[in-house]
N, C-alpha and C positions, 0 to 999 in steps of 0.2 A: 399423475401427480405433478404439481407445479410448485416451485419455491420462488418467492420474490423477496429480495432484500430491499428494505426501505432506502431511498436515495440519501436520506439524512443520517443513516445508521453510522455509529462510530464516533471517533474523536471530533470534538468541536475545535474551533480555532484556538481557544484559550488553553484547552487541555493539550492539544498537539504542541503548542508553543512551550508549555511547561515541561513536557516530556522531552522535547528536543533540546531544551536548555540543559536539562539534567544529563541526558545522554552525551551531548557535546562536551559538557564539563567533565564527564567521566572519561571520555576518549582523549581529551586534550590536557587534562590537569593531573599533575603527579601527586599533589597533596591530598589529605583526607577531604571527603565530600559528604555532606549530609543535607537533609531537608528538615525544616522546622515544622514538625507535624507531617502526616502523610501527604505526599505531593498532590495526589488525586484520590478519588474514591473507587479504586479498582485494585483488589488484592493481587491479581495476576501481574499487573504492571509493577506494583510495589515489590513483588518477589523478584522480578527482572532487575529492578533498580538495586535491590539488595545484592543480587548476584554480581552486579557491576561495581559493587563496593560502595554504594550510596546508602548510608544508614539514616535512621530517623531519630531526631531528638525531640522530646516532648516538653522539656524544660530548658530554659536558657541558662547555661552555666556562667559563673563569674568570669571565667576566661576560657577562650577557645582558639582554635587554629584551623586553617584550611578554608574551605568554601562551604557556605550554607545557602540553600535555595529556599526562598519564601514560597509556600505552597500556592497552587493556582487559585485557591479560595481567598487569598489575602490574609493579612494579620492586622491587629490594631497598631497604630503608628508608634506607640510606646515600645512594643515588642521589636519593631524594626530597629529602633535606636539602641535598645539593649543588646541586640545581636551585633551591631557595629561596635559598641563599647566593649563587648566581650573579646573583640579581636578577630572576628570572622570577616572574610571577604564575602559580602552579601550579593547574591544574584536574585533579583526580583522576578519570580515566575508568576506573579499575580496576573490573572486573566485581564486583558485590557478593558473588557466590558465591566468587570468588577471595579477596576481603577476609576472608571467613569462614575460609577455609583458612589465610590468613596469621595470623589471630588465634589459631587452634588451635595452630599451630606456635610462635608467639612465646610463648604461655602455657606450654607444656610444655617448650620449650627452656630457659626461665628456671628451671624446676624440675629441670633436669638430665636430662631424657629425651633419648634418642637419637631423631632424627627421620628416618624412612625415607619418602621420597617416591617413589611408584610412578608413573613418567612418563618422558617423553623428556628426556634430560639437556640437550640443546641447545635445548629449547623455552623461549621467553621466560617463560612462566608458571612453569616449574620453576626457572629461574634466579632469578626474583624470590622464589619461596618459599624457596629456599636461603638467601637473604639474611636471612630471619627466623629461620632455624635456627642460623646462625653455624657454629661448629666442630662442632656436634652433628648437622649435616645429612648425609644420604646419599641417593643416587638409585639406584633399581633399575628398569631398563628392561625386564627379563624375569625369569623364575624363576631362571635361572642366576646373575644378579646378586644376587638375594636369598639364594641358597644360599651365595654367596661372602662375604657380610657376616659380621663377627664377632658373637658372641652378646652381647647387651646385658642388663644387669640390669633395666633398664626402658626401654621404647621405645614410640613411637607410629608408626602407619603411616597415611599419608594418600595420596589419589590426586590426580593431575592432574585438574582438573575435566572434561576431555574424554577421560579414559581409557576404554579398552574395558571394558565391564561384565563380560563373560565372563572376561577375564584377571584382573580384580580379584577376582572370586568365587573364582578359583583361589588368589589370594594369601590371601584370608580362610580358605580351607580349610587352607592350609599353616600359618597362624598357629594355628588351632584344634588342629592335630595336633602341631606341633613347638614353638610358643612361646606358650603360653597366658597368659604374663605380659605379652605385648605388647597394647597397646590399639589397636584398629583404628577409624578414622573413615572411613566411606564418604562421601568428599567429591566423588564424581562428580556433576556438575550434573544435576538432575532433567530439564532440557531435553535434555541429552546422552543420558540413559537413554531418554527418550521417543522421541527421534529414532532411536536404534538399534533400539528395539523396533518402531517404526513401519516402518522399512525392512525389517526381518526379516519382519514380517507381510505387507507389501506384496509382497515378493519371492515369497511363496507363491501370490499371486493373479495375477501378471502373467507375461508372457513375457520381458521385458527391463527393465532399470533404467538410467536415466540419472542420474548423480550430478554435481551442479553445485557448483563451489566452487574456491577457490584451491588450487594444488598444494602450497603450504606449510602448508595448514590440516590439523592433525592430526585433528580430528573429521571432516572431509570424507573423508580417507583411510580412516578406520575405517568410515564408511558404505559406501564402495566395497568394502572387504574383506568386510563382512557380506553385501553383494549377491552377490559372487563365491562366498562360502561357501555361499550358498543354491543354487548350481548354475545360476544364471540368467545370460544374456548381460548384461554391464554395461560401461558406459564412464564414465570420469571426465573431465569437461571443465570449462574455466573459462568459456567463452562459446559462443554458438550457432555461431560461425564454425568451431569445432573439431569440430562434430558430424558423425560419419560413420555414417549410418543403416545402412550395409552391415555394420557391426560387430555390429549387433543381430540379424542374421539376417532372418527374415520374421515379425516379431511382430504379434500381433493386439491386444495390450494392453501398453502401455508405462507404467511408473511414473517420475515425476521426483521426486527428492529433492535436498536441497541442504544444505550445511554451515551452521553457525551464523553465518558471516560473509558469506554470500551474499545480496545485496540482492534485493528483489522484482523489480526491473526486469530483472535478468539471468535470473531464473527465467521471467518473462513472455516474454522473447526466445526462450529455448530452447523453451518451450511453443508459441509461434507458429511457430517454424521447423519443429518436428516436425509441427504441424498442417498447415502449408502443403505440406510434402514428402509427407506421407501422402495429402493430397487430390489432388496431382498424379498419383499412381499409383492413385487410386481409380476407381470406375466413373464413366461419363459423367454420370449423373444426380447422383451425389454431388458431382462436381466443379462442376457448374452450380449446385447448391443452395448449396454453400459459397461460390462466386463471388458469387452474388446476395446471400446472407446477409451476407458480409463487406462488400461495397461499399455496400449499403443502410445498414449501421450506420456505417461510416467516413465516408460522405458526408453523414450526418445526414438522409437521406431517410426512414428509418424513424422517426426522432425527429419529423420534420415531419408524418408521417402521424399520429403520436400526438398532436401538437398540434391537428390537425384534428379528431380524435376527441374530445379533451377539450373543444374549443370547442363541438362539437355537443352533448356531454353537459351542459355548463354552461348552454347556452341552453335545453335541454329542462327542466333542473332549475328554471330561473327561470320556466318557462311561456311561453317565447318560441319561435315557429316559427323554426328555424335558417335563416339566410340564407347562401346559397353565398358571397356576397362577404365576410362576416365570417370564414367558415371559411378561405377562400383568403388573406385578409389575415393571419390568424394563422399559417398554414402558411408563407407566403413570408417574413414578417418573422422568424419564429423560425429558419427554415432559413438565412436570410441572417445573422442574429446569431450562431448557433452555428458556422457555417462560418467566418465572419470571425474569431471568437475562436480557433478551431483553427488558422487560418493564422498568427495572431500568437503562438500558444502552442507552437510546434514545439520550442522549447528544453526546456520541462518535459516535453513528450511523449516526448522521447528516453528518459526514465526511466519516466514514468507509463504510456505506451502506445506502445512502439517501432513497432508495426505501423501505428498511426495517423500517427506522425511520418513514417515512410517514405512512406505513402500521400499525405500532403500535400506532401512534398518532390517526389515524382515527378509530381504533378498540380497543382502550384502555380499555373501560368498558367491552366489550364482552370478550376480552382476559383475563382480570383480573378475571372475573367470571369463565371462563373455567379453568384457572390455579388453582383456589381454588378447583374446582370440580375434576380436574385430581388428585390433591394432596390428597383429601379426599378418592377418589376411590382407589388410591394406598395404603393408610393407611388401608382401609377396607379389601383389598385383603391380606395385610401383617398380619392383625389381624386374618383372617381366616386360614392363614398358620401357625400361632403359635405366642406366646409371644416374642420369640427370634427375629422373623422377624419384628414384629411391633416395638420392641425396636431399632433394627438396622436401620430401616427406619426413626424413630423419631430422632435418633442420627445424621444421615446424614442430615436430614432437619435442625436440630439445628445448625450443623456446617455450613450449607449454610447461615444461618442468621448471625452467628458469623463472617463469612468471610467478610460481608459488613459493620459491625458496629465497632465502636471504641472499643479497648480492655481496655481503661481506662475511667472510669466515667467522664462525662463532668465537674462535680463539682470539680474534682481534676486534670483535664487534663492540665489546664493552657496553652492552645494553642497546647499541644502535644497530638495528636489523632492517635496513631498507629493503623493500621488495617492490617489484614492478607493479604488483597488484595494489600497492598502497597509493599509487598515482591516481587521483580522482578520475573516474570514468575510463580507466585503462582497459578494464575487462570488456566493456561494451565496444570500444574501438577495435581491440585486438580480435574479438570474435568476428566482427565484420570483415577484418583483413584476412583472417584465416579462411572464412567462407569464400571471399573474393578470389583468393589464390587457387583453391581446389576446384571451384566452379567455373572459373574464367581463364586464369593463367595456364593451368595444367592442360585443358583442352586445346588452347592456342599453341602451346609448345609442342603438343603431340600431333596436332593437325597441320599447323603452318611451319613448325620448327623455329618460330620466332614470335615476338610480341609486336603486333601492328597497332596503328592508331585506334582502330575499332576495338581492339582488345582492351586498351586503356579505358576507353569510354564504357564498355560493358563491365569492366572490373569496377569502375567507379559506381556504376548503377547497382551492381550486386552488393557492394560494400554498404552503400546507403540503405538498400532494401533490408539487409540483415541488421544494420545499426538501428533502424526504426523499430524493427521487431524486438530486439534485445532491450532497447531503452524503454519500450512500452512495458515490458515485464519488470524492469527496474522501478518504474512508477508504481506498479502493483506491490512491489516488495519493499517500498521505501521505509516502512516502519521497522521491519525486521533487519534491514540493512543498517539502519542507524543504530540498532541495539548491538549488533556485532562489530560496529565501527567501520563499515564499508563506506567509502566515499564515492558513491555512484553519481551519475550525472544529475538525476532528479534531486539528490541531496545538495549538490553544489548549486544548481540553477534554481531549484524549486519546481514543484509539480506543474504549475501553470506555464512557466517559461519553457520547461522541457516539452510539454504537450504542444505548445506553439511551435517549437523547433521541429518536432516530428511531423507535424502537419505541413509545415513549409517544405521540409525535405521530401515528403511524399508528393507534393505539388511539383517540386523541382524534378523529381524522377520522371514524372509524367511528361513534363515539358521537354526534357532532354531527349527522351525516346521519340517523341513526335517530331522534333526538329531533326534528329538524326535520320529518321525515315524520309522526311521532306527533302533533305539535301542529298539523299542517296548514300549516306554513310552506312546505313543498315537497310535491310529489306523492309517491305511493308509489314513484316512481323512486328516491327517496332510500334506501329500504330495499335496493333492488337494487344501487345504486352503492356502498353500504357494503361490498360484497364486494371492491371495489378496494383500499381500505386494509387490509382483512383479508388479502387476498392478499399485499400488500406486507409486512405484519407477519410472515406465514408465511415469506416470502422472506428477510427479515432474520434471522429465527430460524434458518432452515436454513443461511444463510451462516455464522452464528456456529458452527454445529455441523460446518462443513466439508461440507455436503451440496449446495452449489451448484457446478456445474462452472465451472472457470476459463475464461478466453479469451472468444471471441465469444459463447458461449451465456450467459455471465454478464451481459454488457451487453444482449443480446437479451431476456432474461427481465425485467430491470428496466424497459427501455423499453416492454415489452409491456403494462405496467399501464395506460398511456394508451390503447392500442388496446383493451384490455378494457373501459375506460369507454365507448368508442364502441359496441362490440358489445353490451354490456348495455343501453345506451340504445336501440339499434335494436331489440333483442329486446322491450323494454318497450313501445315505440311500436307494434310489430306486434301484441302481445297486447292 
């Protein structure tokens, strides 16, 4: 069984912008916040906004206070003025593509043009666009409605931004044949066109299509219609709970696409649900492989194995004979630290990784006990290694606790509770530092009894290695992080800039190791281990192009870079 997620599935630029404006206002504004009408057409997102204290008003009151957001679909200009006069601080979350259509309509309406809007009469976007056309506005939902319109001396035709491209092409052909004096503006959003083209092409390659999105979302409905028109089994669902795989027949390849207002976490849930259901009905070997694969990743066992491999590689790079105690200390400490963070982070995992959230909820007691056991075993190994290592591990554990608690006692905080984790990007940086210490500094102190120049170089290399890995997962988790108010690096810099930074750092890691080997600072192992950042750079580039599978395989491939470091080191030592 194969599952493919459409490259264009999920939030479009306009919806992402509207949701980010709403969440940022919620995280940074103390006063009441509301939206004038539903912000977007997705009930799950609206529920999240309601949980964040963002209410919906459907009528403009005579007087109001706080902040109001104009929905992504836009509103008539007179409504905008009424909101301002009522006393609201107005944030315009109208999609920029819709604003462009509003400008075209306003300009030509003032010049006496009739304005024909091809779209759904009751859709909020169309209602808002009509407000800019005034008495010159007309709506055509189908060709019959176009035929019924009177003949105008001069007119413009625009499209609802989420209109069906094929239907609008029919409108253009009618204008060229019957009304050549009319001006046509193809205002269908390029994201909508790409989405429709994507699902049409995918439908030719798969056996069934699952369309995810709100039932009130016009662009989602059109994706469903396109899938049906392709003659493939298709279902339109809002959440994974509505998924009935029996409706899809017996598919060997399923495509998942989603409307422009569907968040990533809903798509992830549907993907994982399909993946889990298919594996339950697969062959015994496939089921066991999936079970081991899934549990090793979710429990952080695979990550801990990677930590052991990186410790081994870092020791060999420094010219130290790897000690089993240093490797075990790194494995146990990092396994304890990551599992502890996952236990505390279930709220954000509801959106970032629903499967992981469910796993930690179902196994919370067992994982809590194991986390304590891993921590104690790590401390015991550190104690046997010497007082310095026990003190170092205790200090690192203490810093982990300080990271999540307020720096000011509650008795004097007066509502101000600063935490280290509130510093933008602090978690990503500190995780890299923690890995660098246990994988590089500890083996150096145990083997050399001191920190040498080569140790500092390898420490820098390991920190960057882990930083790139952690920041990549921050990119995947950006929507959920914004919901819970986390200031991660991708939220501060943006996805594209963060991805560019990670690719540059990967290239830098490769260059640093090659130069270090060339000048004799490290052995020829440096040349071989430069393949790890090269592999990571290729992984990031492939992800940007949509060539990395979603779900468990995505996480597995990223974590495998640490395993690769250990395998390459073992190969070098044998040769």
